[in-house]
PAMARTI-394612 format. One record per residue (C-alpha): x, y, z. Coordinates in steps of 0.001 Angstrom, whole numbers, plus 500000, padded with zeros to 6 digits. Example, Ala and Ser with C-alpha at 12.3 -4.5 7.8 and 13.67 -1.06 7.14 Angstrom:
2
512300495500507800
513670498940507140
//
This chain:
482
221757508058715939
218516508867716687
215667507137718683
212059508159718378
209952507946721321
206663509042722951
206501509591726699
203191510011728528
204859511958731651
204977515856731483
207920517977730431
210354519348732992
209745522458730911
206486522329729485
203651521396731605
202190518887729229
203258515369727643
205876515416724805
207148513242722325
210355513629720227
213864511947719630
216899511401721350
220134512272719387
223715511780720361
225859514167718618
229383513287720328
231369514364723138
231178518168722380
227482518422722417
226182515524724405
222740514300724342
220107516489722480
216374515993722635
214322517428719668
210543517636720621
207868517309717731
206096520746718027
208776522693719553
212102524012717991
215685522642718792
216184525776721231
213361524742723429
215169521598724428
215444521433728274
218594519272728198
220745521660725681
223197524082726993
222939526742724469
223549524797721294
221145522739718620
222034520322716060
218875519801714393
215509521511714757
212504519484715573
211102520055712137
213560517411710759
211632514812712954
208406515437710983
206906518874711831
207409520354708435
203967522233707583
201819520990704840
201750523009701731
198032523651702266
198354525030705788
201551527121704764
199336528655701983
196686529475704481
199269531042706981
200715533099704141
197112534375703433
196592535437706781
199936537156706864
199081538828703587
195567540434705051
197614541694708108
199904543515705816
197082544647703956
195748546695706884
199425547518707824
199701549405704578
195948550471704295
196295552407707642
199475554257706098
197827555268702698
194597556431703894
196309559481705138
197762560306701819
194169560547700134
193122562685703152
195835565438703039
193810568163701397
190935567964704013
192892567514707091
195092570447705661
192287572649705240
190595571901708535
193645572108710580
195337574700708963
198431572752707958
201655573499705594
202656571051703179
205703570626705337
203574569555708155
201786567291706137
204790565500705004
205853565247708375
202689563685709359
202705561219706272
206599560516706673
208527561075710080
205743561122712668
204982557697711611
208481556337710382
210729557651713655
209074555305716082
208480552468713553
212177552288712861
213186552901716508
210812550248717910
211355547818714970
214629546259716272
213480545776719815
210200544395718681
212000541883716218
214393540818718949
211203540036721073
209552538054718074
212783536007717739
212504534725721506
208925534721721819
205701534146719760
206242535718716329
202343535078715981
201579536829719416
203875539845718677
202164540452715040
198727540148716680
199580542451719272
200793545081716689
197789544673714598
195268545675717586
197525548569718553
197590549842715215
194021549207714412
192686550979717433
194952554279716842
194199554314713388
190573554769714139
191385556988717008
192846559619714430
189247560405713459
188935562383717274
192071564326716725
191723568316717628
195050569558715998
198065568366714200
200092567899717313
197432565149718393
197093563616715049
201010563402715027
201010561583718237
198588559015717169
200424558465714132
203486557561716173
201427555346717873
200327553518714763
204119553409713591
204960551574716797
202311549336716451
203088548397712746
206721547767713875
205353544231714935
204103543500711416
206594542989708766
209802541420710281
208159538768712251
206104537981709420
209329537601707248
210791535186710065
207374533158710050
207101532745706118
210872531389706402
209811528686708436
206592527670706389
208545527926702999
211717526481701866
214688528426700332
213430527479696667
209871529039697496
210982531777699575
210875534830696972
207383533630695776
206294533431699119
207581536885699968
206109538455696697
202661537083697705
203312538647701179
204339541925699334
201123542122697588
199763543529701075
201674546981700294
199732547297696823
196449545937698003
196601548208701157
197520551075698562
194391550158696441
191940549859699423
193391553033701370
193158555244698230
190085553515696639
187895553563700076
189462556609701020
188594558375697821
184949556875697994
184319557766701718
185959561033702332
183169563077700406
180057561664702015
181713560908705181
184451563231706166
188134562550706775
187417561857710423
184742559031710030
186632557453707360
189639556867709776
187213554943712036
185802553063709271
189127551668707718
190756551273711290
188591549057713310
187868546024710893
191795545355711620
190708544030715057
188683540926713238
191892540045711221
193928539873714541
191061537586716055
191613535489713095
195150535440713338
195420534596717129
193217531540716874
194046530055713556
197784530358712855
200228528025714585
203701529137715613
206118526851713773
209385525514714942
212223527692714177
214666526946711316
212381524337709804
214239524278706541
217404524836707807
220624522557707252
221532520501710175
224470522562711621
225181524099715212
223917527460715887
223912529340719211
220643529686720870
219102533293721003
222085535420720000
222518538853721472
220978541653719755
224509543133719068
225808539727717776
223048539864715112
223972543439714256
227905542466714201
226881539394711936
225031541704709651
227972544503709470
230052541684708579
228085540875705304
229231543279702513
226087542282700740
223601543258703555
225610546621703898
224945547553700244
221264546176700252
220552548298703099
221693551365701477
220236550475698144
216855549597699627
216685553002701435
217549555058698379
214908552990696350
212269553509698703
213086557383699414
212225557877695881
209336555310695600
207669556313699025
207881560115698229
206323559534694928
203667557075696260
202643559119699023
202383562459697071
200868561439693577
197286561600695043
197829565191695894
199627565939692445
196496564507690512
194386566511692957
196134569686692480
197565569620688906
195189567322686879
192098568704689196
190734565023689665
188204564305691958
189138561849695241
187182559106693765
189164559736690267
192371559381692091
191274556440694070
190742554614690630
193500555972688394
196463555691690833
195054553447693607
193359550735691949
195434550815688281
198673551451689512
198017549083692745
196811546075690558
200055546837688262
202502546950691045
201109543766692605
201364541743689353
204801543161689185
205532541809692554
204326538319691970
206115538072688465
209429539288690020
209033536693692915
208437533756690723
211257535136688537
213771535209691428
213165531728692525
213496530254689069
216507532268688186
218257532056691344
218708528234690968
220974529041688178
222854532238689922
221853533329693248
222809536976692257
219390537167690378
217924537947693676
219661541430693269
220037541775689738
216008541886689505
215644544651692006
218248546705690299
216594546242687271
213019547030688503
214113550305690146
216070551715687276
213764550617684297
210764552077685833
212227555384686599
211216556649682778
207548555540683249
207242557259686657
208820560371685342
206523560494682274
203543559942684630
204490563389686196
204984564995682795
202411563944680740
199509566831680150
196373564582679590
194704563399682674
192426561109680780
195483558709679398
197756559265682243
196927555638683337
199052554321680343
202308555425682073
200987554092685485
200539550600684507
204325549968683169
205436551904686150
203603549854688535
204482546308686647
208073547122686495
208549549115689713
206631546673692006
209266543891691756
212248544978693516
211287544356697172
210386540334697123
213675539252695916
215613541445698449
213616540244701258
214323536853700263
217995537245699845
218141538661703371
216253535571704705
218725533178703188
221709535185704051
221182534814707866
220715531726710330
217148531219711452
217571532496715140
218489535890713422
215818536347710749
213172538487712192
216113541121713642
217662540782710494
214475541681708474
213819544418711024
217341545952710278
216554546233706641
213116547592707138
214796550090709450
216963551484706382
213809551012703980
211451553174706135
214025555626707729
215019556641704357
211787556014702638
208805556849704588
211045558907707205
212481561091704578
210648560780701342
207350562311702194
209043564906704220
211285565889701403
208445566468698911
206637568385701492
209603570675701915
210429571203698408
206561571719697596
206832574794700020
210206575647698411
208804575752694901
205509577158695490
206433580568694712
207895579998691566
205790577178690197
202395577530692058
200277574361692254
202750572545689802
205369572767692471
204353569230693703
205675567944690237
208817569517690399
209398568050693678
208547564828693013
210867564514689961
213654565696691901
213176563069694648
212687560306691893
215998561019690690
217852559368693653
216392555858692605
219317555844690034
221861555260692633
219906552664694476
219334550714691674
223144550734690716
223721549559694527
221532546542693905
223929545414691113
226752546176693423
225433544027696293
224990541118693786
228645540788693396
229495539903696921
226208537705697454
227840534344696442
230754535003698781
228803535859701653
226388532855701317
229402530319700954
230780531580704138
227445530938705887
226662527462704678
223897526654707376
222274530266706457
220313529398703351
218716525995704314
218442523109702150
//
């Protein structure tokens, strides 16, 4: 039974007037107050349990405003990846000035960023699940923007590594809290599409990082290029903090009891109990190992093997492949939302197909001898290969209850980043130095082909994970939402 009310006096918890509804849930849970504008977990009268989030009382966001928030989060994610990819186009000038080997550059591109990014990711996501997700993202964006700009003043590879570590810590506040926000602005049947739009930040960031970097590095040098791409992120942080509202948690979830603020170890135990999650984490990590190693070293491959200019690399790989991958991301998200209405396993079948079917085109990009037509392989490689991540992220958000979503996304990102950005670029850099004696400048081609082969196992594991997805969803009827 529910009685709506509006009371002018101030809440015993929030120092402002409030309104809401009184709900009686029986002798077990007693009285529950659900406030408009706050999640059920904010109820000052509840003792750790909630039945209905406040969104059920009329706070579901309008589609127009939800799309606006998605656009702001997308812009934030663009800067997240812009600040990663800018280093990949600057490998050669930094290597020459600071006297670094490919192994060292591989460390700067990958582990220097990824180790602290993954380590900080789960605590930051836990903070976001308990505090303002918008606030966490804003703080992270401010930190990583300032530190990216500061990379322009380094005097050694050690200093550059320290700043890249700081960038990684800041960027840990980007993706996982954004996933949780998106899940409270979009219902399950639109979630993969929303995730695919958000995922465009990866490819738009790549386009801008390689395009702007390739355009600026020759006239300005690599140091000033860092400053130019880093500082504009502060403007986006201001837009985020002033125009985006924090929605109630679980806005589209079913009316089921769930514990308030589960402990981090409880979330980890829950995720480990899901065979689907374990398989997705490994599949995503292996796919990212191959894809990130390829994506972060292909600019160097084009510079060394095909003797392209920085501007040509920005166009051939940055813009062409980035736009193709962005198109693939959108198509995969829409397709996953449509087909999953018939069978939820399509959320993992599509990633498996994306990873496996893109491999021949990625390989031909490395083997094709003509630099003027290499783009013919980059386009299908981008369209097909750009589609694996959005359905995976939506599957994870549907698999877990609302209070666990930022941490769940962070754990998945931990595997994807640790094996992907943490190991992929470093593996290519080490292999480059190993093969240099026998293959010379073409060593990077052999290295990339070797790393790409690991994606076969990742693609097959997505199909394996799809087998257990329906059962895991059925055992958590409150997770997917309705």
